[in-house]
PDB file of the backbone (N, CA, C, O) and the ligand in Angstrom, with CONECT records:
HET     ZN  A 101       1
ATOM      1  N   MET A   1       3.181  36.249  31.728  1.00  0.00           N
ATOM      2  CA  MET A   1       3.338  36.399  30.244  1.00  0.00           C
ATOM      3  C   MET A   1       2.784  35.126  29.597  1.00  0.00           C
ATOM      4  O   MET A   1       3.016  33.995  30.024  1.00  0.00           O
ATOM      5  N   MET A   2       2.023  35.416  28.516  1.00  0.00           N
ATOM      6  CA  MET A   2       1.414  34.264  27.891  1.00  0.00           C
ATOM      7  C   MET A   2       2.423  33.758  26.728  1.00  0.00           C
ATOM      8  O   MET A   2       3.049  34.538  26.011  1.00  0.00           O
ATOM      9  N   GLN A   3       2.491  32.412  26.644  1.00  0.00           N
ATOM     10  CA  GLN A   3       3.263  31.836  25.559  1.00  0.00           C
ATOM     11  C   GLN A   3       2.346  31.179  24.517  1.00  0.00           C
ATOM     12  O   GLN A   3       1.672  30.184  24.784  1.00  0.00           O
ATOM     13  N   LEU A   4       2.351  31.734  23.413  1.00  0.00           N
ATOM     14  CA  LEU A   4       1.526  31.241  22.315  1.00  0.00           C
ATOM     15  C   LEU A   4       2.316  30.650  21.127  1.00  0.00           C
ATOM     16  O   LEU A   4       1.942  30.770  19.960  1.00  0.00           O
ATOM     17  N   VAL A   5       3.376  30.038  21.490  1.00  0.00           N
ATOM     18  CA  VAL A   5       4.151  29.452  20.442  1.00  0.00           C
ATOM     19  C   VAL A   5       3.506  28.156  19.997  1.00  0.00           C
ATOM     20  O   VAL A   5       3.369  27.192  20.751  1.00  0.00           O
ATOM     21  N   ARG A   6       3.125  28.184  18.758  1.00  0.00           N
ATOM     22  CA  ARG A   6       2.388  27.013  18.332  1.00  0.00           C
ATOM     23  C   ARG A   6       3.337  26.244  17.294  1.00  0.00           C
ATOM     24  O   ARG A   6       3.780  26.801  16.289  1.00  0.00           O
ATOM     25  N   ARG A   7       3.601  24.946  17.620  1.00  0.00           N
ATOM     26  CA  ARG A   7       4.458  24.199  16.708  1.00  0.00           C
ATOM     27  C   ARG A   7       3.601  23.676  15.514  1.00  0.00           C
ATOM     28  O   ARG A   7       2.399  23.436  15.630  1.00  0.00           O
ATOM     29  N   ARG A   8       4.228  23.534  14.485  1.00  0.00           N
ATOM     30  CA  ARG A   8       3.373  23.122  13.225  1.00  0.00           C
ATOM     31  C   ARG A   8       3.747  21.664  13.094  1.00  0.00           C
ATOM     32  O   ARG A   8       3.361  21.096  12.073  1.00  0.00           O
ATOM     33  N   ASP A   9       4.385  21.034  13.906  1.00  0.00           N
ATOM     34  CA  ASP A   9       4.593  19.560  13.751  1.00  0.00           C
ATOM     35  C   ASP A   9       3.273  18.734  13.720  1.00  0.00           C
ATOM     36  O   ASP A   9       2.214  19.218  14.118  1.00  0.00           O
ATOM     37  N   LEU A  10       3.365  17.618  13.290  1.00  0.00           N
ATOM     38  CA  LEU A  10       2.237  16.701  13.400  1.00  0.00           C
ATOM     39  C   LEU A  10       1.949  16.429  14.850  1.00  0.00           C
ATOM     40  O   LEU A  10       2.875  16.227  15.635  1.00  0.00           O
ATOM     41  N   VAL A  11       0.774  16.420  15.201  1.00  0.00           N
ATOM     42  CA  VAL A  11       0.397  15.865  16.555  1.00  0.00           C
ATOM     43  C   VAL A  11       0.334  14.352  16.372  1.00  0.00           C
ATOM     44  O   VAL A  11       0.154  13.827  15.273  1.00  0.00           O
ATOM     45  N   CYS A  12       0.495  13.678  17.524  1.00  0.00           N
ATOM     46  CA  CYS A  12       0.473  12.143  17.394  1.00  0.00           C
ATOM     47  C   CYS A  12      -0.788  11.601  16.819  1.00  0.00           C
ATOM     48  O   CYS A  12      -0.775  10.589  16.117  1.00  0.00           O
ATOM     49  N   GLN A  13      -1.794  12.203  17.081  1.00  0.00           N
ATOM     50  CA  GLN A  13      -3.075  11.706  16.625  1.00  0.00           C
ATOM     51  C   GLN A  13      -3.144  11.680  14.986  1.00  0.00           C
ATOM     52  O   GLN A  13      -3.589  10.728  14.344  1.00  0.00           O
ATOM     53  N   GLU A  14      -2.710  12.697  14.512  1.00  0.00           N
ATOM     54  CA  GLU A  14      -2.486  12.787  13.059  1.00  0.00           C
ATOM     55  C   GLU A  14      -1.554  11.758  12.500  1.00  0.00           C
ATOM     56  O   GLU A  14      -1.787  11.130  11.467  1.00  0.00           O
ATOM     57  N   ALA A  15      -0.506  11.623  13.229  1.00  0.00           N
ATOM     58  CA  ALA A  15       0.554  10.693  12.755  1.00  0.00           C
ATOM     59  C   ALA A  15       0.066   9.303  12.717  1.00  0.00           C
ATOM     60  O   ALA A  15       0.456   8.507  11.863  1.00  0.00           O
ATOM     61  N   VAL A  16      -0.813   8.996  13.666  1.00  0.00           N
ATOM     62  CA  VAL A  16      -1.366   7.610  13.740  1.00  0.00           C
ATOM     63  C   VAL A  16      -2.291   7.447  12.572  1.00  0.00           C
ATOM     64  O   VAL A  16      -2.252   6.431  11.878  1.00  0.00           O
ATOM     65  N   GLU A  17      -3.123   8.432  12.349  1.00  0.00           N
ATOM     66  CA  GLU A  17      -4.020   8.342  11.208  1.00  0.00           C
ATOM     67  C   GLU A  17      -3.254   8.191   9.842  1.00  0.00           C
ATOM     68  O   GLU A  17      -3.720   7.578   8.882  1.00  0.00           O
ATOM     69  N   LEU A  18      -2.109   8.775   9.856  1.00  0.00           N
ATOM     70  CA  LEU A  18      -1.312   8.741   8.519  1.00  0.00           C
ATOM     71  C   LEU A  18      -0.449   7.582   8.410  1.00  0.00           C
ATOM     72  O   LEU A  18       0.182   7.375   7.373  1.00  0.00           O
ATOM     73  N   ALA A  19      -0.380   6.804   9.423  1.00  0.00           N
ATOM     74  CA  ALA A  19       0.568   5.581   9.424  1.00  0.00           C
ATOM     75  C   ALA A  19       0.282   4.557   8.319  1.00  0.00           C
ATOM     76  O   ALA A  19       1.173   3.934   7.743  1.00  0.00           O
ATOM     77  N   THR A  20      -1.042   4.431   8.065  1.00  0.00           N
ATOM     78  CA  THR A  20      -1.287   3.334   7.105  1.00  0.00           C
ATOM     79  C   THR A  20      -1.049   3.917   5.637  1.00  0.00           C
ATOM     80  O   THR A  20      -0.624   3.213   4.722  1.00  0.00           O
ATOM     81  N   LEU A  21      -1.355   5.231   5.504  1.00  0.00           N
ATOM     82  CA  LEU A  21      -1.089   5.888   4.235  1.00  0.00           C
ATOM     83  C   LEU A  21       0.357   5.813   3.994  1.00  0.00           C
ATOM     84  O   LEU A  21       0.771   5.478   2.884  1.00  0.00           O
ATOM     85  N   TYR A  22       1.150   6.100   4.956  1.00  0.00           N
ATOM     86  CA  TYR A  22       2.652   6.153   4.800  1.00  0.00           C
ATOM     87  C   TYR A  22       3.053   4.722   4.398  1.00  0.00           C
ATOM     88  O   TYR A  22       3.765   4.568   3.405  1.00  0.00           O
ATOM     89  N   LEU A  23       2.644   3.701   5.098  1.00  0.00           N
ATOM     90  CA  LEU A  23       3.089   2.421   4.792  1.00  0.00           C
ATOM     91  C   LEU A  23       2.588   1.850   3.378  1.00  0.00           C
ATOM     92  O   LEU A  23       3.179   0.963   2.763  1.00  0.00           O
ATOM     93  N   GLU A  24       1.464   2.457   2.971  1.00  0.00           N
ATOM     94  CA  GLU A  24       0.964   2.026   1.652  1.00  0.00           C
ATOM     95  C   GLU A  24       1.624   2.777   0.510  1.00  0.00           C
ATOM     96  O   GLU A  24       1.395   2.476  -0.661  1.00  0.00           O
ATOM     97  N   GLY A  25       2.455   3.768   0.865  1.00  0.00           N
ATOM     98  CA  GLY A  25       3.167   4.670  -0.130  1.00  0.00           C
ATOM     99  C   GLY A  25       2.181   5.575  -0.743  1.00  0.00           C
ATOM    100  O   GLY A  25       2.375   5.981  -1.889  1.00  0.00           O
ATOM    101  N   ALA A  26       1.100   5.938  -0.049  1.00  0.00           N
ATOM    102  CA  ALA A  26      -0.049   6.724  -0.569  1.00  0.00           C
ATOM    103  C   ALA A  26       0.195   8.228  -0.247  1.00  0.00           C
ATOM    104  O   ALA A  26      -0.722   9.016  -0.477  1.00  0.00           O
ATOM    105  N   MET A  27       1.334   8.663   0.254  1.00  0.00           N
ATOM    106  CA  MET A  27       1.662  10.038   0.548  1.00  0.00           C
ATOM    107  C   MET A  27       2.483  10.705  -0.463  1.00  0.00           C
ATOM    108  O   MET A  27       3.264  10.130  -1.221  1.00  0.00           O
ATOM    109  N   SER A  28       2.240  11.998  -0.418  1.00  0.00           N
ATOM    110  CA  SER A  28       3.189  12.830  -1.290  1.00  0.00           C
ATOM    111  C   SER A  28       4.522  12.901  -0.641  1.00  0.00           C
ATOM    112  O   SER A  28       4.618  12.594   0.547  1.00  0.00           O
ATOM    113  N   ARG A  29       5.537  13.274  -1.311  1.00  0.00           N
ATOM    114  CA  ARG A  29       6.884  13.373  -0.862  1.00  0.00           C
ATOM    115  C   ARG A  29       6.868  14.269   0.309  1.00  0.00           C
ATOM    116  O   ARG A  29       7.453  13.899   1.327  1.00  0.00           O
ATOM    117  N   ARG A  30       6.276  15.384   0.278  1.00  0.00           N
ATOM    118  CA  ARG A  30       6.296  16.421   1.360  1.00  0.00           C
ATOM    119  C   ARG A  30       5.588  15.821   2.564  1.00  0.00           C
ATOM    120  O   ARG A  30       6.112  15.965   3.668  1.00  0.00           O
ATOM    121  N   GLU A  31       4.501  15.195   2.449  1.00  0.00           N
ATOM    122  CA  GLU A  31       3.905  14.455   3.600  1.00  0.00           C
ATOM    123  C   GLU A  31       4.795  13.413   4.196  1.00  0.00           C
ATOM    124  O   GLU A  31       4.876  13.294   5.418  1.00  0.00           O
ATOM    125  N   ARG A  32       5.461  12.661   3.378  1.00  0.00           N
ATOM    126  CA  ARG A  32       6.417  11.618   3.942  1.00  0.00           C
ATOM    127  C   ARG A  32       7.449  12.257   4.759  1.00  0.00           C
ATOM    128  O   ARG A  32       7.742  11.805   5.866  1.00  0.00           O
ATOM    129  N   ARG A  33       8.068  13.394   4.209  1.00  0.00           N
ATOM    130  CA  ARG A  33       9.101  14.024   4.991  1.00  0.00           C
ATOM    131  C   ARG A  33       8.642  14.520   6.392  1.00  0.00           C
ATOM    132  O   ARG A  33       9.294  14.390   7.428  1.00  0.00           O
ATOM    133  N   ARG A  34       7.482  15.080   6.275  1.00  0.00           N
ATOM    134  CA  ARG A  34       6.932  15.646   7.496  1.00  0.00           C
ATOM    135  C   ARG A  34       6.603  14.563   8.558  1.00  0.00           C
ATOM    136  O   ARG A  34       6.794  14.708   9.766  1.00  0.00           O
ATOM    137  N   PHE A  35       6.078  13.446   7.954  1.00  0.00           N
ATOM    138  CA  PHE A  35       5.809  12.302   8.908  1.00  0.00           C
ATOM    139  C   PHE A  35       7.143  11.689   9.416  1.00  0.00           C
ATOM    140  O   PHE A  35       7.248  11.343  10.593  1.00  0.00           O
ATOM    141  N   GLU A  36       8.092  11.563   8.591  1.00  0.00           N
ATOM    142  CA  GLU A  36       9.407  11.019   9.103  1.00  0.00           C
ATOM    143  C   GLU A  36      10.040  11.857  10.095  1.00  0.00           C
ATOM    144  O   GLU A  36      10.641  11.365  11.050  1.00  0.00           O
ATOM    145  N   THR A  37       9.923  13.194   9.898  1.00  0.00           N
ATOM    146  CA  THR A  37      10.506  14.134  10.918  1.00  0.00           C
ATOM    147  C   THR A  37       9.813  13.896  12.301  1.00  0.00           C
ATOM    148  O   THR A  37      10.474  13.890  13.339  1.00  0.00           O
ATOM    149  N   HIS A  38       8.554  13.712  12.284  1.00  0.00           N
ATOM    150  CA  HIS A  38       7.824  13.438  13.523  1.00  0.00           C
ATOM    151  C   HIS A  38       8.285  12.146  14.166  1.00  0.00           C
ATOM    152  O   HIS A  38       8.524  12.102  15.373  1.00  0.00           O
ATOM    153  N   LEU A  39       8.412  11.100  13.378  1.00  0.00           N
ATOM    154  CA  LEU A  39       8.734   9.786  13.872  1.00  0.00           C
ATOM    155  C   LEU A  39      10.079   9.818  14.625  1.00  0.00           C
ATOM    156  O   LEU A  39      10.284   9.174  15.654  1.00  0.00           O
ATOM    157  N   ARG A  40      11.028  10.667  13.992  1.00  0.00           N
ATOM    158  CA  ARG A  40      12.317  10.759  14.680  1.00  0.00           C
ATOM    159  C   ARG A  40      12.310  11.369  16.096  1.00  0.00           C
ATOM    160  O   ARG A  40      13.191  11.109  16.916  1.00  0.00           O
ATOM    161  N   LYS A  41      11.294  12.177  16.340  1.00  0.00           N
ATOM    162  CA  LYS A  41      11.187  12.870  17.555  1.00  0.00           C
ATOM    163  C   LYS A  41      10.274  12.189  18.503  1.00  0.00           C
ATOM    164  O   LYS A  41      10.263  12.535  19.684  1.00  0.00           O
ATOM    165  N   CYS A  42       9.483  11.212  18.046  1.00  0.00           N
ATOM    166  CA  CYS A  42       8.412  10.654  18.826  1.00  0.00           C
ATOM    167  C   CYS A  42       8.438   9.100  18.858  1.00  0.00           C
ATOM    168  O   CYS A  42       7.928   8.415  17.972  1.00  0.00           O
ATOM    169  N   PRO A  43       9.049   8.619  19.905  1.00  0.00           N
ATOM    170  CA  PRO A  43       9.122   7.149  20.015  1.00  0.00           C
ATOM    171  C   PRO A  43       7.700   6.486  20.077  1.00  0.00           C
ATOM    172  O   PRO A  43       7.572   5.339  19.650  1.00  0.00           O
ATOM    173  N   ASN A  44       6.698   7.123  20.559  1.00  0.00           N
ATOM    174  CA  ASN A  44       5.387   6.560  20.599  1.00  0.00           C
ATOM    175  C   ASN A  44       4.863   6.233  19.092  1.00  0.00           C
ATOM    176  O   ASN A  44       4.409   5.146  18.732  1.00  0.00           O
ATOM    177  N   CYS A  45       5.000   7.257  18.382  1.00  0.00           N
ATOM    178  CA  CYS A  45       4.577   6.984  16.972  1.00  0.00           C
ATOM    179  C   CYS A  45       5.488   6.051  16.160  1.00  0.00           C
ATOM    180  O   CYS A  45       5.001   5.331  15.289  1.00  0.00           O
ATOM    181  N   ALA A  46       6.801   6.052  16.431  1.00  0.00           N
ATOM    182  CA  ALA A  46       7.607   5.160  15.825  1.00  0.00           C
ATOM    183  C   ALA A  46       7.327   3.726  16.222  1.00  0.00           C
ATOM    184  O   ALA A  46       7.510   2.797  15.436  1.00  0.00           O
ATOM    185  N   ALA A  47       6.889   3.567  17.432  1.00  0.00           N
ATOM    186  CA  ALA A  47       6.629   2.160  17.897  1.00  0.00           C
ATOM    187  C   ALA A  47       5.246   1.728  17.270  1.00  0.00           C
ATOM    188  O   ALA A  47       5.036   0.571  16.905  1.00  0.00           O
ATOM    189  N   TYR A  48       4.294   2.770  17.170  1.00  0.00           N
ATOM    190  CA  TYR A  48       3.098   2.459  16.553  1.00  0.00           C
ATOM    191  C   TYR A  48       3.294   2.013  15.107  1.00  0.00           C
ATOM    192  O   TYR A  48       2.768   0.988  14.671  1.00  0.00           O
ATOM    193  N   LEU A  49       4.049   2.798  14.398  1.00  0.00           N
ATOM    194  CA  LEU A  49       4.310   2.461  13.030  1.00  0.00           C
ATOM    195  C   LEU A  49       5.000   0.974  12.785  1.00  0.00           C
ATOM    196  O   LEU A  49       4.776   0.254  11.812  1.00  0.00           O
ATOM    197  N   GLU A  50       5.803   0.709  13.780  1.00  0.00           N
ATOM    198  CA  GLU A  50       6.503  -0.590  13.705  1.00  0.00           C
ATOM    199  C   GLU A  50       5.411  -1.728  13.862  1.00  0.00           C
ATOM    200  O   GLU A  50       5.471  -2.795  13.252  1.00  0.00           O
ATOM    201  N   GLN A  51       4.491  -1.408  14.673  1.00  0.00           N
ATOM    202  CA  GLN A  51       3.374  -2.361  14.963  1.00  0.00           C
ATOM    203  C   GLN A  51       2.535  -2.581  13.871  1.00  0.00           C
ATOM    204  O   GLN A  51       2.175  -3.721  13.575  1.00  0.00           O
ATOM    205  N   ILE A  52       2.176  -1.547  13.219  1.00  0.00           N
ATOM    206  CA  ILE A  52       1.461  -1.619  11.932  1.00  0.00           C
ATOM    207  C   ILE A  52       2.140  -2.277  10.888  1.00  0.00           C
ATOM    208  O   ILE A  52       1.569  -3.097  10.167  1.00  0.00           O
ATOM    209  N   ARG A  53       3.431  -1.940  10.754  1.00  0.00           N
ATOM    210  CA  ARG A  53       4.244  -2.610   9.750  1.00  0.00           C
ATOM    211  C   ARG A  53       4.229  -4.205  10.008  1.00  0.00           C
ATOM    212  O   ARG A  53       3.976  -4.972   9.079  1.00  0.00           O
ATOM    213  N   ALA A  54       4.485  -4.625  11.188  1.00  0.00           N
ATOM    214  CA  ALA A  54       4.469  -6.023  11.557  1.00  0.00           C
ATOM    215  C   ALA A  54       3.120  -6.777  11.275  1.00  0.00           C
ATOM    216  O   ALA A  54       3.042  -7.963  10.954  1.00  0.00           O
ATOM    217  N   THR A  55       2.065  -5.908  11.446  1.00  0.00           N
ATOM    218  CA  THR A  55       0.690  -6.490  11.166  1.00  0.00           C
ATOM    219  C   THR A  55       0.528  -6.683   9.785  1.00  0.00           C
ATOM    220  O   THR A  55      -0.106  -7.653   9.370  1.00  0.00           O
ATOM    221  N   ILE A  56       1.094  -5.762   8.942  1.00  0.00           N
ATOM    222  CA  ILE A  56       0.879  -5.826   7.481  1.00  0.00           C
ATOM    223  C   ILE A  56       1.629  -6.979   6.971  1.00  0.00           C
ATOM    224  O   ILE A  56       1.170  -7.680   6.069  1.00  0.00           O
ATOM    225  N   GLN A  57       2.874  -7.219   7.571  1.00  0.00           N
ATOM    226  CA  GLN A  57       3.634  -8.344   7.099  1.00  0.00           C
ATOM    227  C   GLN A  57       2.887  -9.667   7.410  1.00  0.00           C
ATOM    228  O   GLN A  57       2.896 -10.586   6.590  1.00  0.00           O
ATOM    229  N   LEU A  58       2.281  -9.753   8.521  1.00  0.00           N
ATOM    230  CA  LEU A  58       1.609 -10.985   8.977  1.00  0.00           C
ATOM    231  C   LEU A  58       0.441 -11.089   8.161  1.00  0.00           C
ATOM    232  O   LEU A  58       0.286 -12.181   7.614  1.00  0.00           O
ATOM    233  N   ALA A  59      -0.543 -10.075   7.923  1.00  0.00           N
ATOM    234  CA  ALA A  59      -1.720 -10.206   7.379  1.00  0.00           C
ATOM    235  C   ALA A  59      -1.802  -9.880   5.930  1.00  0.00           C
ATOM    236  O   ALA A  59      -2.786 -10.215   5.272  1.00  0.00           O
ATOM    237  N   GLY A  60      -0.784  -9.228   5.406  1.00  0.00           N
ATOM    238  CA  GLY A  60      -0.693  -8.792   3.977  1.00  0.00           C
ATOM    239  C   GLY A  60      -1.594  -7.700   3.619  1.00  0.00           C
ATOM    240  O   GLY A  60      -1.828  -7.414   2.445  1.00  0.00           O
ATOM    241  N   ALA A  61      -2.131  -7.052   4.669  1.00  0.00           N
ATOM    242  CA  ALA A  61      -3.140  -5.943   4.418  1.00  0.00           C
ATOM    243  C   ALA A  61      -3.059  -4.982   5.514  1.00  0.00           C
ATOM    244  O   ALA A  61      -2.523  -5.266   6.585  1.00  0.00           O
ATOM    245  N   VAL A  62      -3.595  -3.825   5.252  1.00  0.00           N
ATOM    246  CA  VAL A  62      -3.764  -2.843   6.335  1.00  0.00           C
ATOM    247  C   VAL A  62      -5.159  -2.752   6.668  1.00  0.00           C
ATOM    248  O   VAL A  62      -5.953  -2.308   5.838  1.00  0.00           O
ATOM    249  N   ASP A  63      -5.514  -3.114   7.756  1.00  0.00           N
ATOM    250  CA  ASP A  63      -6.885  -3.035   8.304  1.00  0.00           C
ATOM    251  C   ASP A  63      -6.882  -3.091   9.784  1.00  0.00           C
ATOM    252  O   ASP A  63      -6.674  -4.155  10.368  1.00  0.00           O
ATOM    253  N   PRO A  64      -7.103  -1.996  10.399  1.00  0.00           N
ATOM    254  CA  PRO A  64      -7.139  -1.926  11.864  1.00  0.00           C
ATOM    255  C   PRO A  64      -8.033  -2.943  12.503  1.00  0.00           C
ATOM    256  O   PRO A  64      -7.823  -3.391  13.630  1.00  0.00           O
ATOM    257  N   GLU A  65      -9.060  -3.296  11.725  1.00  0.00           N
ATOM    258  CA  GLU A  65      -9.966  -4.310  12.296  1.00  0.00           C
ATOM    259  C   GLU A  65      -9.355  -5.701  12.410  1.00  0.00           C
ATOM    260  O   GLU A  65      -9.860  -6.570  13.122  1.00  0.00           O
ATOM    261  N   ASP A  66      -8.233  -5.888  11.673  1.00  0.00           N
ATOM    262  CA  ASP A  66      -7.585  -7.212  11.670  1.00  0.00           C
ATOM    263  C   ASP A  66      -6.538  -7.318  12.764  1.00  0.00           C
ATOM    264  O   ASP A  66      -5.972  -8.397  12.942  1.00  0.00           O
ATOM    265  N   LEU A  67      -6.247  -6.241  13.519  1.00  0.00           N
ATOM    266  CA  LEU A  67      -5.376  -6.294  14.570  1.00  0.00           C
ATOM    267  C   LEU A  67      -5.834  -7.283  15.619  1.00  0.00           C
ATOM    268  O   LEU A  67      -7.032  -7.460  15.842  1.00  0.00           O
ATOM    269  N   SER A  68      -4.879  -7.924  16.259  1.00  0.00           N
ATOM    270  CA  SER A  68      -5.301  -8.825  17.322  1.00  0.00           C
ATOM    271  C   SER A  68      -5.802  -8.120  18.484  1.00  0.00           C
ATOM    272  O   SER A  68      -5.491  -6.941  18.659  1.00  0.00           O
ATOM    273  N   PRO A  69      -6.585  -8.770  19.327  1.00  0.00           N
ATOM    274  CA  PRO A  69      -7.115  -8.061  20.519  1.00  0.00           C
ATOM    275  C   PRO A  69      -6.050  -7.438  21.356  1.00  0.00           C
ATOM    276  O   PRO A  69      -6.197  -6.347  21.906  1.00  0.00           O
ATOM    277  N   GLU A  70      -4.949  -8.183  21.437  1.00  0.00           N
ATOM    278  CA  GLU A  70      -3.721  -7.715  22.268  1.00  0.00           C
ATOM    279  C   GLU A  70      -3.246  -6.359  21.573  1.00  0.00           C
ATOM    280  O   GLU A  70      -3.078  -5.345  22.249  1.00  0.00           O
ATOM    281  N   ALA A  71      -3.052  -6.381  20.292  1.00  0.00           N
ATOM    282  CA  ALA A  71      -2.468  -5.261  19.640  1.00  0.00           C
ATOM    283  C   ALA A  71      -3.420  -4.015  19.755  1.00  0.00           C
ATOM    284  O   ALA A  71      -2.968  -2.881  19.910  1.00  0.00           O
ATOM    285  N   ARG A  72      -4.791  -4.294  19.670  1.00  0.00           N
ATOM    286  CA  ARG A  72      -5.659  -3.206  19.830  1.00  0.00           C
ATOM    287  C   ARG A  72      -5.739  -2.653  21.282  1.00  0.00           C
ATOM    288  O   ARG A  72      -6.029  -1.480  21.518  1.00  0.00           O
ATOM    289  N   ALA A  73      -5.472  -3.550  22.207  1.00  0.00           N
ATOM    290  CA  ALA A  73      -5.442  -3.085  23.522  1.00  0.00           C
ATOM    291  C   ALA A  73      -4.177  -2.204  23.753  1.00  0.00           C
ATOM    292  O   ALA A  73      -4.236  -1.177  24.430  1.00  0.00           O
ATOM    293  N   ASP A  74      -3.048  -2.640  23.173  1.00  0.00           N
ATOM    294  CA  ASP A  74      -1.843  -1.914  23.214  1.00  0.00           C
ATOM    295  C   ASP A  74      -2.061  -0.474  22.676  1.00  0.00           C
ATOM    296  O   ASP A  74      -1.602   0.519  23.240  1.00  0.00           O
ATOM    297  N   LEU A  75      -2.770  -0.443  21.585  1.00  0.00           N
ATOM    298  CA  LEU A  75      -2.967   0.927  20.855  1.00  0.00           C
ATOM    299  C   LEU A  75      -3.852   1.772  21.795  1.00  0.00           C
ATOM    300  O   LEU A  75      -3.550   2.945  22.016  1.00  0.00           O
ATOM    301  N   THR A  76      -4.872   1.235  22.318  1.00  0.00           N
ATOM    302  CA  THR A  76      -5.738   1.879  23.243  1.00  0.00           C
ATOM    303  C   THR A  76      -4.987   2.604  24.377  1.00  0.00           C
ATOM    304  O   THR A  76      -5.183   3.769  24.721  1.00  0.00           O
ATOM    305  N   GLU A  77      -4.102   1.746  24.903  1.00  0.00           N
ATOM    306  CA  GLU A  77      -3.257   2.250  26.011  1.00  0.00           C
ATOM    307  C   GLU A  77      -2.353   3.302  25.535  1.00  0.00           C
ATOM    308  O   GLU A  77      -2.120   4.242  26.295  1.00  0.00           O
ATOM    309  N   LEU A  78      -1.820   3.261  24.384  1.00  0.00           N
ATOM    310  CA  LEU A  78      -0.982   4.287  23.818  1.00  0.00           C
ATOM    311  C   LEU A  78      -1.826   5.568  23.746  1.00  0.00           C
ATOM    312  O   LEU A  78      -1.421   6.599  24.283  1.00  0.00           O
ATOM    313  N   TYR A  79      -2.897   5.520  23.143  1.00  0.00           N
ATOM    314  CA  TYR A  79      -3.780   6.685  22.960  1.00  0.00           C
ATOM    315  C   TYR A  79      -3.986   7.344  24.299  1.00  0.00           C
ATOM    316  O   TYR A  79      -3.838   8.557  24.448  1.00  0.00           O
ATOM    317  N   ARG A  80      -4.330   6.527  25.267  1.00  0.00           N
ATOM    318  CA  ARG A  80      -4.566   7.069  26.635  1.00  0.00           C
ATOM    319  C   ARG A  80      -3.432   7.759  27.177  1.00  0.00           C
ATOM    320  O   ARG A  80      -3.616   8.842  27.731  1.00  0.00           O
ATOM    321  N   ARG A  81      -2.285   7.269  27.087  1.00  0.00           N
ATOM    322  CA  ARG A  81      -1.068   7.847  27.554  1.00  0.00           C
ATOM    323  C   ARG A  81      -0.826   9.217  26.834  1.00  0.00           C
ATOM    324  O   ARG A  81      -0.497  10.227  27.456  1.00  0.00           O
ATOM    325  N   TRP A  82      -1.012   9.180  25.480  1.00  0.00           N
ATOM    326  CA  TRP A  82      -0.781  10.381  24.726  1.00  0.00           C
ATOM    327  C   TRP A  82      -1.672  11.585  25.206  1.00  0.00           C
ATOM    328  O   TRP A  82      -1.276  12.744  25.325  1.00  0.00           O
ATOM    329  N   ARG A  83      -2.982  11.108  25.470  1.00  0.00           N
ATOM    330  CA  ARG A  83      -3.927  12.123  25.785  1.00  0.00           C
ATOM    331  C   ARG A  83      -3.643  12.725  27.290  1.00  0.00           C
ATOM    332  O   ARG A  83      -4.026  13.842  27.638  1.00  0.00           O
ATOM    333  N   SER A  84      -2.970  11.883  28.063  1.00  0.00           N
ATOM    334  CA  SER A  84      -2.768  12.367  29.376  1.00  0.00           C
ATOM    335  C   SER A  84      -1.413  13.174  29.609  1.00  0.00           C
ATOM    336  O   SER A  84      -1.081  13.685  30.678  1.00  0.00           O
ATOM    337  N   GLU A  85      -0.742  13.196  28.504  1.00  0.00           N
ATOM    338  CA  GLU A  85       0.569  13.976  28.579  1.00  0.00           C
ATOM    339  C   GLU A  85       0.362  15.434  28.576  1.00  0.00           C
ATOM    340  O   GLU A  85       1.327  16.195  28.633  1.00  0.00           O
TER     341      GLU A  85
HETATM  342 ZN    ZN A 101       3.890  11.134  17.827  1.00  0.00          ZN2+
END
């Protein structure tokens, strides 16, 4: 029997792309709620968001190009793990 139950939650890839918008307050209320719901269920994205938040506090700006090589390596590793799940 086939199971075709499709969840309408954010997938992690989307959540990562939305993280900077979220932190900049550039989301609608509905988008924020959807994003926060995903964060509660997904430690990977919550950790990613914290990393971006820390970067913003240090750099005062949101620009993935400004991430340290270590942070970028961490994120690359995160992506790889998500994809292989
Ligand atoms: Zn996620």
